[in-house]
Structures are given as C-alpha cells and as structure tokens.
N, C-alpha and C positions, 0 to 999 in steps of 0.2 A: 423556371419550374421549381416548385417547392420540394425541398429535400425530404425524403422519406424518414420517418422516425426510426431510431435504432431499435432493432428487434433482438431480443435475447439479452442476457446479462453482459455487461461490459468487462471484457477480460484483457488485461494488459500483458503484453509479451515483452520480456527483457531480451534484447538482441545482443549479438557480439559486436565488437568494435575493432576495425582493422588497425594494426600497428604500423602506420605509414606516415609520410610527410603530411598527407591530407587524409586523416582518419575518416572512415566511412562506417556506418552501421550496416550490419549484415545479418540477415536471418532468412532461412529457407521459406519459400512461400507455403510449403505444406504445413507449417505450424499454424498459420492463419487459416488455411483451408480446412484443417482438421477441426479447429475450434468452431468455425462457421458451420461445418457439416454436422457437428454435435449440437448446434443450436445457440452458440454464443456469438457475441459481437467482438471480434478480435481487433486490437489496436496496438501498434508497435510503440513501446515506451522508451523514449530517449533516456540515456543514462546521465541525467542531470539532477544532482541532489537538491539543487535550489527549488525544484518543482516536485520533489518527492511527496510532500504533504498534500499538495493539490491532487496528485495522481492517486494517492491512497484514499483521498476523500471521495473520489468518484468511482473507484474500482470495485467491481463485484467479485473479481478473481484475479490472481496473478499467476502467470506461467513463466518460469525461468528456463530458457532454451539451452541447448547444448553448445559446444564449442568444437573447434578442430581437434581431433584426437591427439593427445600428447602435447598440444601447444599451450603455452601460458597465455591466459587472458590478460588484457591490459589492466594496469593498476586502476584506471578510471572505472572500468566495468566492475572489478572486484570490490572497490570501495562502495560503489553505488549499490551493487546487489547485496552486499552485507547489510547496508542500511535498509534496503528494500525488504529483505527477509525479516529483519527485526521488526520493522513497522507493520508488516503484513501479519505476522504471528501475534503481535500485541493487540491488533484490532480483530483478530480471528477472521481475517479474510481468507477464503479458500486458496490454497497454494499447491501448485503442481510443479515439481522440478524434473527435468528430463536430462539424463546423462550428466553433464557438468552441473546442471541445476540440482540434481539429487545430491551430488558431492558437496555443493555449496551449502545446501540445507543441513546436511549431515555435519559439516564442520561447525555451523552455527549452533548446532545442538550438542556440541562437545566431542564430536568424532574427529578423525583425522584421515587424510587421503594418502594412500601409498602411491607414490608417483612411479610411473613405468614399472608397475608391479610385474615381477618375473613370472608370476603364475599366469598372467594374461598372455604372455608370449610363449608359454610352454606347449601350446596347441593341444593340450588335453581337452579343453573346451574352446571352441573357436570364437574368441571375443573380438578379433579383428579379421573376419574372413574375407572382406573385400572393401573397396574404397567407398562404396555407397551401400548403406544398410537396407537395401530394397528386397531382401529375402530373409527368411528365418535362418538363424545360425545355430541355436542350441536350445536346450530345454531349461526351464526354471522350475524349482520346487517351491510351492507357495505355502506359507505358514498357516495352518488351520487357525481359525478364529480371528484372523486379520481382516481389515477392511478390504484388502485386495482379494482375499479368499471369498468374501461375500460378493464382490463384483464378478469374480471369475466363475464361481460355483464349481471350482475344480481345485485339485492340489498340484497339478502339473500344467504347463503351457509351453508353447514354443514362442521364442522371441528373436528379433534381429539383434545385432550388436555392432558397436564401433567405439571402443574406448581403450586407452592405454593405462589410465589410472583407475584405482579402486578405492572404495570407502571401507575403512576398517569397521568392525561390528561393535564398537564400544561408543556409547553416547546416550543422550537423552532421547532416544528413539528406539523403536523396536524393528527388527529386521522382518520384513514381510515376505521376502523371497530370496532364494539363493540359486546360483548356478550349480550344476553337479560338482564342480571343483571347489565349492564353498564361497566363491566371490559373491558379495552382497549385490543383489539385483533390484531390491525395492525396500524402502523404509517408510515408516509412518511415525508421526509425532503424537503421542498421547496427550490429551488435554489441551490441544491447540486448535480445535475445530478440524476441518479437513486440511491435512497437510501430508502430502504423499510425494515421494521421490522414486523414480524408476530409472534404472541404468540404461535400458534400451530405448528405442525411439518409436513410441506408439503413434507419432504423427504420420508415419508411413501407412498406418491402418492396414497392416498385413493380416491381422487375425481378429477374431471376435473379441478377444481380451483387450486388444488395443482400442477398439471402438467402445467397449464397456468402460474402460478407464476414462476416456475422453468424455463420454456421456455422463458418467458419474461425477466427474469434476464440474462440468457445465451445470449439471443438476444442482450441485451444492451451491454454485454461484447464483443460480436462479433463486434458490430458497433464501439465500442471504439477502438478495435484492428485494424480494417480497417482504421479508421481515423488516428491513430498514424502511421501506416505503410506507408500510402501514403502522410502524411503531412510534411515530412522532419524534420529537426532538430528543427525548431521553434515549431512545433506541439508536438514533443516528449518532449521538454523542458516544454511546457505548461502543458502537461499531468502529469509531475512530480512536478508541482507547481513552476517551475523555469523560469527564463528568462535570455537571454544573456545580461550581463552588458555592459556598455560602456568600451572600451579598456582603462585601466588605463594609466595615463601619467607616463613614467619612472621617478624614483626619482633620477637618476644620469646621467652620460655622456654615455648613450647608448640608443638604440631604442627598442621598444617593440618586433619587429619581423623583420627579414630580408629575402628577397626572392632572391634566386639564381636559375635561370631557373625555373623549376617546383617544386623546393624544398623550403619550408619555414621553417625557424628555429625561434622558439619563445623563447625569453629571459625568465629566471626563473620568475614565477609569485607566489605571496604570497596570502593567503586567505583573500581577501577583500570582504566585503559584504556592498553594498551601499556606497562604497568608504572608509569604515572603517575596520581596522584590526579586525577580528572576535575574536581572543583570542591570548594570549601569553603564553609562558611556554614550557615545555619539556614533551614528552611522557614518561610515567613511573614515572613521578614526579608530574607535575601540571595538565597534560592534559590526559583525558581518551582516550582509543582506539576509542570510538565512536566519540568523539570530534575531534580527529585527522583525522578520515575518512571524517568527514564533512568538515574540513579544506581542505583536499585534493580535495574534489569535487569543492569547491568554487575557489581554486587555478586553477583547470582545467578550470572552466568557464571563468576566466580571461585570461587564455592562449588561449582559443577558441575565445574570443573577439579579442585578438591581431591577431590571425590567420585569422579570418574573415575580419578584417580591411585590411590586406595586400593582401589577396587573392581576395577581392572583393565579399565576401560571402562564407558561409560554404558549400553551394551546389557545389562549385567548387572543393572541396576536394575529391581526388581520394583514398587516404589512408594515413596511418601514418607510420613513420619510427621508432621513438623512443620516449618513455616517460621516463623521469628521475625524480625520486622523492627523495627529501632530507628531512630527518626527524630529527628534534632536539630532542634528546632523552637522558635519564639518562643512565649511563654506563652499567647497567644491563638490559636495554630494548632490546628485540630481535625481536619484531614483526613489523619491518619496512615495510615488504611486505604487511602485513594486513592493515596498514595505507594507503599505496599507492593504495591498491585495491579500495579505495573509488573513486579515479580518474579513474582507469582502468575500473571499472564496469560502471561508468557513460559514459565513452567514448563508451563502447560496446552498451549501451542503445541508445545513440544518433546517432551512426553510425553502425547499426546492420550488414550492408553488407560489410563494409570496416574498421572495428575498430581495426583489428589485429595490434599489435605493439610489438617491442622489448622493454625491460624495465630494469631499474636499480632502486633499492631502497637502499639508503645509509643513515646511521646514522651519524649525525654530532653533535658537542657540542652546536652550536648556529646558528641562521639564522637572516637575516635582520629584523629589527623592533621587534625582539624577538618572531617572529611567530614560530609555531611548524612544519610547512610544507612549502615546496616550490616545484613547478612543472615546469619542462622544457619540451618542446614538439617540435617535428619536423614532418612535413607532406609533402605529395606529391600532387600537383594539377593535375587536368585532362589535357590531352594534348590539346594544342591550347588555353588554358584559360589564 
C-alpha cells in the first residue's frame, strides 16, 4: 500500500533522554497528539548533533519539550538542544519551548535559570500542585502588546503547572506573562521570527489559550513551509541561514564550469567560506565527520555558484546528472559516503523536485590546499534556456 503524503508542516520534537545504562528517549505522547490536532505533522527528533543540519534543512518548526521537574537533563540533551536552538533561530524556523524548553531558550538568549527557586515552593502560587499537570493550577497575567496577548485576546488566563526551576527576567527576550507571584511564565524573542517559550504545559490542551498557542505555532510553521516552497533556491538558502557565494576564481589553468548544449559540468570545488579555506586535514585523523559534512556543504555551495554563473541562474536548472565527492581520509576511514551526504542532503533541500543525482564518494590521500573534501557536479538545463 502506498504511504500517504505528510499533511501539514513538519514539526520536530526534541525529547528527553533517560540517564541509565541503556539510555532511552522519552516524550509524552500528548506532545505529538497536540501538534497533530493543531494541523502539524509531528516527528520525534533524536539528539544526534551529527544529523542536526539535515534535521534543520527539512524542519518547518521545532518544539523543545519539558523534562522531569527539578531533574537535571543529560549532558547529551543539553549539548544537542543548545545547538538546536542556535540553528533554529539563525534560520528563523518557528520555535516553541515548553517548560524546560522555555528555560533553555531563555538561557540561550542571555537569561539564567534559578534552580529550585524558593518562591516556587512557598505555595503562594501553586507551581507544583500535583504530579501530573492535568488541571489548571493558577492564573497568569499576560503582557499587553505581546504576541501571546494577541493569541489570547485577554490579559489573564488560567494555566496548569509543574516546575521547580524558574527563568530570571533578564535577557534578550521580553516577558510575555507572569504568575501572580512574579514568576516568568512566558517569553518571546524579538527579531527572531516566531520564538515563544511557555512555562506551563499547553500540550494538555486544558484551555482555549492552550489550543490557540498550539494553533498559532503550527500556523507559523505552515506559513514558513509555503514561503520556502514557492520562494526558489534563494529563499531556501535564506531559510537555512545560507547564501550563494560569488563563484570562486579558479586557481589554475581551467575554468569553473563548462556548458555543452544543455549540460553543465562544474570543476571540482573546495570548501571556501567567505573566500577562505574552512579547514584542512583528513577525515579520521584531524577532521570530524560533522566538520567533513559541513565542508561538503560549502564545497557544494561553491559548485552551485559556478553552475549559476554559467547557466544564467539556478532557476534554469532542470536536474542533475552526477555529484562526485572526494574525501581526504586516513587509511582506516570508511565513512566517505556519510561525509558527502552533507552535499547531497543540501542539494535535495535546495532542489526538492529535481535533486536526484548519481553519485560517487571516493577516499584519497590528499586534496588541493590540504582541504578534506572536494565536490564536482554536473547538471542539465531546461530546454531552450
């Protein structure tokens, strides 16, 4: 049976990781259920930094879920989510943080978290009323003029609660709501697209405000997906926080690309960023897999710059014939294909309808300028172009 096409924007959910001999990912099902109910397509995102760029390339939205109240999240989750927030905001992908997720976003934006805040345990406002936040616990006061105020159409609302730590109110964000005792309950990042954190748990969908937050988030994700889909390569690059560089001047007696009929062959391109070699060395020795994949992406960007220059614009590209990747590697390194995936995945993101290509990934002892990766590309132009 043919699988149904994904409906709605793709929203990746960052889960918790258990701290045990055999760690497991853990996330309550109601996070995914809430996103699906609001019209999104939820997908649990493993905390693997090696695949972060690939994840951000396909994501229409990111949701950072909560954690056990008062418990320290694992170092692996912390490291991954810090990189996730940085990459998400750089690409202006809609971002929603819930409980721990709000605190993490706040820390990234210059705030700090007060651990085991005595104010939360004073019972003036019930922040930990019960083990499961399936009932409203206290009121929040919503800041007029905030995005949250526009979603709620009110200045007060009731929310559930389950947290022992609190975010201080200083940072590159504005406080969008507080509890009556002054505890920060929602934040928003100005100038970062849709970026909101809430201290309570709207995934339980106890109130109209909960549903409006989820619907507003999914709506922002849908709008971004539509913009990227119709905007062409330039918009897709911008969504990734990238831009097409100027075509590098060949350093020898050859040209950057040659056109024969409707076929363009691009000379091998090395990973230059702002005209400078990104790194040198060999995979499996001096260069990590992640660094190699990043080099492959930038080498591809330079190849696309050469292609666009000869073709008269990347919108003239009908498809691709072959991508060849050369990896300078130590003798025992065998993951050449994983390195070149950095280029292939980027090509798929930028040309979603005509990205398919044949490929070779070869290991070599050295490459020009000491770089770890070189990319060669050939493409077919549209008829009559």
